[in-house]
N, C-alpha and C positions, 0 to 999 in steps of 0.2 A: 548595891553597886551604884556609884555616883555617875550620872550622865555628864558628858563633856559639853555637848551642844544638842540642839533638837535633831540635827541631821547627821552628826558625826559623833561616834562614841567608841570607846576602847573596850575590847573584850579581853578580860584579864585571865591569866592562867589559873585554873582550878586544880588544886592538889589531887593528883592521881588520875586526872581525866585525860591528860595528854594533849590538851588544847593549847594553842599558841595565840599570841596577841595579834589581831588584825583589825583594821579599820573597816567600818561599814557605814553605808548611807541608805536612805529610803528612796524608792522601793528596793527591797533586798531579798525577796522570796523567789518568785518565779520571774517577775519583771525586775530589771536592773536599770539604772540610769543609762548605762552604755547601750543596752538593748533598746530602750525606749527611744533614745536619740537616733539610733540607726533606722528604726521604723519611721520616725517622723521625717527624716531626710528623704525617704524613698516612697512616701505615700503617693499614690497615683500611678506608680510604675508597675505594680503587680496586681493584675485584675482579680485573681482569685482571692487574695488577701483583702483587696479593696471591697470586694463584694461581701466578704464576711464582716468587715468593719461596718458596712452600710446596713446589713441585716441586723447585727447586734445593736447598732445605734437606734434603729427603728424600734426594736424590741424594748430597749431600756427607756427610750423617750416615751413610749406608750405607758410604761409603768410609772414614770415620773408624773405623767399627766393624770393618772388615776390617783396618785397620792400614796403616802406611806401608810401601810397597813400592818400593824403588829398586834394581832388578836391574842386574847388570853387562851393558852393551849387547852384543848379538851378532846380532840378527835384522834382516832387511830389513823393508820395510813389510808389514804383515799378520802378522808374527811376534810372539811374546809380548812380548819386551822392547821392541820398537818401540811396540806398542800400549799397553803399560803406561806408558811414559814419556809417550806422547802423551796418555793419559788423565790422567796426573798434572798436565800443564800446564793442562788445562781445570779440573780439580778445585781446584787451588791458586788459580787466578784467581777461581773462584766462591766458594771459602772466604774469600778476602780481602774480597770484596763482602759476604758474609754477616756477617763480623766487623764491618765498618764499619756496616752497617745495623742489625744486631741487638744489637751490643755483646757478644755471647757469646764469651768468651775461648777456648772450646774450638776455635773455628775459627782463631784466631791461634796457638794452641799447635800445632795440626796443621801449619800453614804453617811455623812456627818449626822444629819437629822435622824436617820434610821438607827444608827448606833446609840444615839442619845435616848431614843424611844425604847430600845431594847434594854439599855442600862437602867432606865427608870422602872421598867416592868420586872426585870429579872429578880431583884431582891424580894419581890412580893410573891414569887412563884413557889408553891409547894412542889412536892414530887408530882409528876404528871398524874391526873386523876384516873387514867385507865388502869394503872398499876397492874399490867398484864405481862410485863417483861421480867426476865431474870435480873435485869439492870435497868430500872425505869429511869427515863430522862426527866428533864424539866420542861424544855421547849417542845420536845417530842415524846412519844410514848416509850421510846427506848433510848438509852445512852448512845447507841450507835448513831442515831440521827442527830443527836446533839453534837457528836463528834464530826459528822458530815458538815453540819452547819459551821462549826468552828474552822474546819479546814478551808472552806471557801471564804468565810467572812474575815479570817485573818489576812487573806490576800487583799481584801477591800480595805481593811484598816491600814495595811502596809502602804497601799497606794495613796491614802489621804493622811498619813501620819504627820507630814510637815504642814498640811493644810489646816489641821485642827489645832486650836490653842492648847497650850499645855494643861490648863485647868480642865478642859473637856477630855483630854487624853487621860488625865488622872482619874476623872470620874468614870469613864467607860472601862478603864482597866480595873479600878477598884470594885465597881458594882456589877460588871458584866464579865469581862474576860478572865480575870483571876478566879472568881467564884465558879465560873463554868468549867474552867480547867481543873479546879479542885473536885468538882462534882463528878467529872468524867474519870478522874484518876483516883485520888485518895479516898473519896467517898463511895466509890464503886470498884474496889480492887478486883472483884470477880469478873468485871468487864475488862478492866485495864491490864491486869497483870497475868496474861496468859498468851499462848501462841494460837492466834486465830485471826481471821480477816477483820472481825470486829475490833480486836485490840490494836490492829495496825492503824485503823482509823483513829482510835483514841490516842495512840502514841504520836501520830502525825499531827493531830489537832493541838495537843499540848506543846509539841515541839515547835510547830510553826508560829503559834501565838507567842511562845517564849522567845523565838528569834526576833519577832517584831518588837516586843517589849524589852528586849535585852535582859531577859530573866534567865540567868544561868541555871537556877535551880529547876525551872521547868524544862529546860533543854536537857539537862542531865536525866531528869525523870523520864523524858521521852526516849532517850537513847538506851537507858539501862533499867527502866522500870522502877517500881516502888520497892523500898527496902522494908523488911520486917512487916509484911502485909498480913501475916497470919496464914497465908496459903503455903502448901507444900510445893515441891518441885514438879508435881504432876499438874500440868495445865489443863483443867477440865473445862470443856465448853458447855454451853447451855443445853445441848442435845445429848450430852453424855460421852462424847468422844474425848480423847486425851492424847497428849504427846508428853512423853517422859523427857524432861529437860535435865540434862546432866552436864552440860558444858559450862563455861565461864559466865556466859550471858543467860541469866535465868528468865528475864523478861525485858520488855522494851523493844525498841526498833531493831537493835542488833540481834536480839533473840528471834524476832520475826524473820529476819534475813537468814539466820542460822538454821531454823527448823521448818519454815514453811515451804522451802524449795528443796528439790533434789539438786545434786551438783550440776546437772545439765539444765536446770531451770524449770522443771515440771512442778506445778503447784499441787500439793496433795489433795486439796479440796476440789480440784478440777478447773477447767478453763472458764466456766461461767463465773465462778467466784474469784478467779484471778483477774478477770476483766473488772470486777467490782473493786478488788483490793489494789489493782494497779494504780488507781488514783492516789491513795495515800502513800503507797510505796514510792512512786515517782515524784510526786509533788514535794514530799518531805525530803527525798534524796536530792532533788534539784535545789531545794532551799539550802540544804547542807552543803552541796557543792559550791553554791554561791557565797556561803558565809563561813564554812569550816573546811576549806580545802585540805587542811592537814589530816582530816579524817579519811580522805581518799575513798569516799563512799561508793563511787562508781567502780572502784577496783575491788571492793570488798567481796570475799569469797570467789575470787577469780572472775569478777565481772558478773555476779549472779543476776543483777537487775537487767542487764542487756540480754543475757540468756533467757530470762523469764519472758521478755517481750517477744522474742522469736518463738518460744514454746507456745505462747498464746496465739501467735499468727499461724503456726503450723497445725495447731489443734482445731482446725476449722475445715468445713467442706469447701467446695470450689466457689461457693457464693459468699464465703467469709463468715458463715454461721458456725458458732462454737459447737463442738460435739457435746451433747447434753449429758455429760458424765456426772454422776451423783446428783445432788439437788440442783436442777437447772431448769430455767424456763426456756421452752423451745423458741427459736427465732432470734435470740440475742446474737449479735454479730459484731464484726469489727467496724461497723458503722456507728457503734455507740460512742458517746462523747468521751468515755474513758479511753477507748482505743485510739480515737482521733488524737488525743493528747499524747498517748504513749508513742504513737508513730512519729509525731512531730518531734518530741523530745529525743527519741531514739535517733532520728535522722540528724538532728543538730549536734547531739552530745556523743554519739557512738559511731562516728566515722563516715557520715554522709552516704549510707548505703542507697544506691539509686533504685533498688527494687522497692524500697519503702515508699518512694515517690509514686509508684504505680498504685499502691494501696491508698495513698492520700488522694490520688485522682479519683479512684472509685468512691471514696468517702465523700468527695465533693465539697469538703470544707477543711479548714485548719483552725488552730487555736489563735486567739487574738493576743499573741505575744511574739517574742523574737524567734521561738522555735517554729511557730506557725508561719511567720514571715519568711524565714529561710526556706522552709519546705515549699511554700507557694512560689517563691522567687525561682527556685531551681526547677520546679515543674514548668514555669514559664520559659525557662532557658532550654527546655527539651531534654533534660537530663534523666528523665524517668526510664527505668528498664522493668520488664515484667517480673512480678513476684511469682515464683514457681513453687507450688506445693511439692513436697517430696516424701518418699517413704522414710520413716524415721522411728527409732525406738527410744523412748524416754524411760529413765529409771525413776523410781519413787523413793521417798524417804530422805531425810536430811543427809544420810550417809550413802544414798543411792543403792541401798541393799534391801529395799522393801517392795520388790516386784516392779511393775511399771506399766507402760502403755505402748503397744506396738501398732504403728500405722503403716499399712502397705497400700500403695496406689499404682495404678497403671492406666495408660491411655486406651480408650476404646476405639473401635474402627471409625466412628463418626466424629472423632475429635473430642469426645467426652471423656469421662473418667469413671473407673470403678475403684472404690476405696473401702478398705476393711479396717475397722478400729477394734483391736483386741485389747480387752481390759484385764490386766492381771496385777492391778495396783494395790497399794495399801487401802485401808477402808475409807480414808478421807475424813476422819473425825466425825462429828455429829452430822455433817452433811453427806456422809458416805452411804452407799447402798450395798446390800448383800448380794453382789453380782459377780462373784469371782469367775474368771474365765468366760465372761460374757463377751458379746461382740455386737457391732452394728455395721450395716452395709449401706454405702452411698453410691449414687452415680452423680453426674454433673448437675443434676437438678435438685438433689437432696436425698432424704432418707428413703431406703428401699426396705430394709429390715431395721427396725428402730429400737433405740433406747427410750423408755418412756419419759425420762426426765423427772420433774417434780410435780406433785399434785399441789399446785399453787397458782393463784391468779394475782400477780404482783400489783399492788396498789389498786386492785378492784375491791372497793368497799363492800359490795354485795357478797363477795366470796371471802368471808372470815376476816374482813378488814385488810385484805391483801396479804395476810399471813399464811404460813403453811397450814394446809387443811389436815384434818385428822386422817384422811385417806392417804396422805403422804407417808405416814408411818405404817398404816395398815395395808397399803398396797404398793405404792411407788417404790418404796425402799426394799420390798421383799423380793426374794429370788425369782419367784414364778412370774413376776412382772418384767423380767429381763430374759434375754436369750442365753440363759445359763441353766445348767443342770440342777434340778431340785430333787432331793432324795426324801422319800417317805413323807411327802407333803409338808416339809418343814424348810425354813430358810437356812442359808449358810450360818453357821455359828449360833443356831437356834434364834437368830434375829437379835442377838445381844451385841451391842456396840463394843463393850469393853473387851469381849472375847475376840471380836473381829479385829480390833485395833492391835491386839497382842500378837497377831499372826499375819501372814501375807502369802500370796502365791510367789512363784519364782519363774523368771524367764528361762526357757530351756534352750531355745535358739532363735535368732532373728537373721534373716537373709534377704537382702534387697540388692544384691550385686547384679543380678540378671533381671532386666525389666520385664522379661517374658515369663519368668518363674520366680515369684517372691513368696516368702513364708515367714510365719511367726508361730512360735510354740511355747507353751507355758504349762506349769504343773501346780496343782493345789492339793495339799495333803492333809489339811486341818479343818476344812469347812464342816466335815461330818466325821464323827468318830469311826475309825476303821475303814474309811472310804478315801480312795485316791483318784484324782481326776487329772487327766493329761489331754490337752486340747491343742490341735495344730490346724492352722489355716494356711492354705496355699492359693495364691492368685496365679492362674494360668492364662496366658495370652497365646492363642493359637489360631491359625487361619481357618481351622475347621469350625470355629464358633464365631457367630456374628459379633459378639463382645467377649471380653475376658470372663472367665468363670471362677467362682469361689469353691474350693474344695475344703470341706470341714470334717475333721476326724476327731471325735471325742472318745477317749478310752477311759473306762471307769473300772476300778477293781475293788473288791470287798470280800471279806471272808464269809459273809452271810448274804442271803437274798434280800434285796431291797426293791422298792418301787422307784424307778427312775422316770422323771418327767423332763423332757427336753422341749421347751417352747420356742416357736419362731413367730415373733410379733411382726408380721408383714404389713406394709403400708399399701392400702388400696382395697380393691373389691375382688372377692373370690370369683374366679371364672370356672374352674373345674378341679376335681379331685379324682385320682385314678382308682380309688377304693369305694366300695359300697358303704354308704352311711345312712343312718336314720336321723332325720331332721326333727327337732322338737317343734311341733306345729302349733300347739295351743298353749303350752306352758313350758317353762324352763326351770332347771334347778341350778344351784351354784356348784362349782367344782369341788368345794371343800368348805371347811369351817374356820380356817385361820391361815396365818402366814401368807395372806394375799389371795388364797384360793377362794375365799368367801366373796371376793369382788369380781369373779369371772363366771359369766353365764356359760353353761354347757349347752351350746346350740345344736350340736350334732356329734355323733360318734360312730365309729366302725371298727372292724378288726382286720388285721393284716393276715393274709394267707402265706406270707413269706416272700412275695415278690417285691421288687422295688416299688416305692410309693411316690407319687407325684402330686403336688399341689401347685396350681397355676393361678396367678392373680394379675390384675391390671392396676397400675399405679398412675393416676392422673397427674398431670403436670401442667402448670401455667407457663406459657412461653412469653417472650417479651411483648408481643402484640396484644396480649390479654386473652388469646385463644387458648383453649384447653386441649391438649393432646396427652399422650401418655405411653408408657412402655409396659410390656408384658414380661413377667418373670415366672420361672418355675423352680421350685425346690424338688429335687429328686433325692430320695433318701433310701438307704438300705433298710430293710425291715426283716424281722424274723416272725415266724408264726405266732399269733396271739398278741402281737403288739396292738395296744389300743390306740386308735387314731382319733383325736378329739379336735373339733372345731369350736372355738369359744369366742367370747367377746367381753371386754372389760365393761364394768358399770353395774354389776350386781351389788347388793347391800350398800347402795349409795343413794340415800333418800333425797339429796338436794342436787343431784346431777353434777357432782364435782369432777368426776372422771370422764375422760374421753372414751367413747364407745369403740375402742380399737379392736381389730380382729386378731386372733391368734390360732396357730396350728400347734398342737401338742402331741408328741410321740411318747407314749407311755409304755414302759417295759418293766417286767419283773425278772430280775436276774441277779447273779453275783457279779461276775466279771462280764463286761460287754463292751461293744464298740458301736457307736452311732456314727455312720459315715454318710455324708450328703454333699450335693452339689447345688449351688444357686446359679442359675443361668439367666442372663438378660438376652432374650432371643427375638422379641417382637415389639411392635408398636401399633398404635391405632390413632387415626386422625378422625374425629367426629364430623369434621366438615366434609371430607371426601368419603367418609364412611367405609374406608378400605383398610382392613387389618393387614399388616405385613408380618409374616412369619409368626402366626399366633400359637404354633405348637412347638414344644421344646425339641431340641436336637439330641438331648441326652437320652440314651436308651436305658442305661442301668448303672447302679452303683453297688459294688459287692465287696464284702470283707473277705479277702482270700486267706489271711493269716492273722491270728492274734495270740501272741505269747508274751511272757514277761519281757522278753528282749526286743521283740519286733512286732510291728503292726503293718500289714500290707493291704492296700485297698486298690481295687480296679474300677475304672470308669469306662463306659462304652458309649461311643457316639452312634447315631442312627446309621451311619455309613459302615459300621462295623469296626472302625478304628478304636483302639484301646490305649489307655494310659495307666501305668501302674505307679502308685505312690507307696514307697517303703519308708518307714520311720524307725529309727533306732531309739528304743524307749529308755535305755539306761545310760548310754554314753553319747553326749552331744559334741564330742571333740571333732574338730575339722580334720584332724589327722587320722582318725580311726577308720580302719577298713572293715566292711561288713559283708556278710554273705548269707543268703537264705535260699532254700530250694522249695519251690511250689509246683506241684504236679510235674516234677522232673525238670522244671525250668529253673536255672540258677540266676539269681539276682545278686550282683556285686556292685558295691558303691563305696565311696569314701565320704565321710562326714555324717551329720545327723539324719539326713534324708536324701531321697532321690525321687524324681518324677520323670518317667520316660515312657 
């Protein structure tokens, strides 16, 4: 395609693409000339933005002082060359923005010399010497990081496109950008041509550099994937997960938008990976919005990108930390650079929602572009309104028919929160865990009953080069590592990803209309042959309790006797247990031989005589002043005679201390059909400064199963005052219009809808 000028060129119509002819100038990706001019005219008037500008300027100036460093690649993540090239991509992108905003040519010169250095080195590079990835990179150990680099550096090149002489542009395009784009795409189709967060990075990288270079072939490849790549329509990721692609878009950016999200914006791999994938999704989309308005990318799939941003924000605790669903590193939050950019872009491009400004205030920074400037300017004007988490149910799967995620929240008496996350989602491809109908419980400080997350230390070289550790597969993904029912010491679907991907649980009902009584219920019928599991969670807010309580009813049915293990991975230190137990004093054994059991030490066990069982623990919490205080929680569970009650701890069969030594309580029962009913109560607190415990003992007296039939399950909970509540669940018909009636000990219970609590 013939260029018209250095700064102005015509994009011609390509047969069958639906593109139209529009004019473009540089910069044209995230920055635009109009946006840059607006920022320049208003510098010095928006303190938050000015502070970000000063901070980034100091950071980039320091790197310029050090000099350009483009070492020959050799290291895994965490090693020097990996981290140096990673830092380079951030610094180059920031230098490009600084050049455009300040006009100081030293930033353009730094980018120019860096690009020339990379262009000189790249043709000499073989495949990365580590060769330990399913798709090995050139600059980095995996193509994924090569794509990361190109997404950011394409923005730097866009910023200095007019600054560099044509001869130098030709050189860096011929010896660096085009061959890198080919390496990422045509030479590694197993990386590029599938539906996965890795591929999203690849598509965005190829598309963004294509937009800068006005290379329509690369743009089309980014949008629609490779043609005739030899792969079938089953997009298999490196960990064995797959998505069956049956629509018009088989691969490329549109396929990512089609298959990665449910219609309401939930990302099937979970919020941790959506946070990571949000960067290529939004940066490429914004680049397309600036260059290809005819594509109407923000309107695609009924505004799926906007929905995905809000799903990301809602799938967090009150501190903005993402629920660690599937493979996730604990502690990742909306303070990450990816979400800072997502919030700013969402505020600018999706309607100026003032609640997003309150998140930006908490983040304490904005992006160095027009989105960040607009966000900071409107914060300065006092337009921010509080962002409020709310109870919400998300569907999973591209069609929204593959289970989902139920989040119910309610305010506690002291202004805090109790939040339940019920997971009945699709497997999540290779990053998925075998945890159907599992849950996690949060208060306003964080986890109370936890999801383990991933066995990985990201970018910590001493821990497997920052990669997933072998214990991620052998423990973190397995059913017993979650608060989910394990049958016969095996994981759901026998721990096989392909089988797990082929099925999913189903939501039975979700009710958040009444803030004092909220519920979520789901069923799983395929995790074990011949076993059906139905689990219901109810949040009850009542003046009888210091804080809202969680009622958990798990019904399991089978035609044969099985061993059922129901773990509770509580956060904190065991204070007391109501049952007699024998503590292992001098040696311990593992709980089993496989499916994660080999990684659990059996520290103590006892047997139930049939009365309700209670386990009480203390969860320490660090408050704003740095002092440590904490809350006291109790699990009260129904029990039948000969239930084995096990106290354990993760960390067995772990020679290099990769696992956290987290405690667990496991209720083990041998039965055919059975109901596990329990209540989790936040009832006390302890301040180590005053050394005064408040309400250290639970107020829950008992939990009893009054009725369990095919049609109905009825559970009664009793307060120490003698007050009782009865939860009745219709197991077959969840219709809101259906009337139900059961008789228990001559008392008639009548209700309408799938459940009642009274």
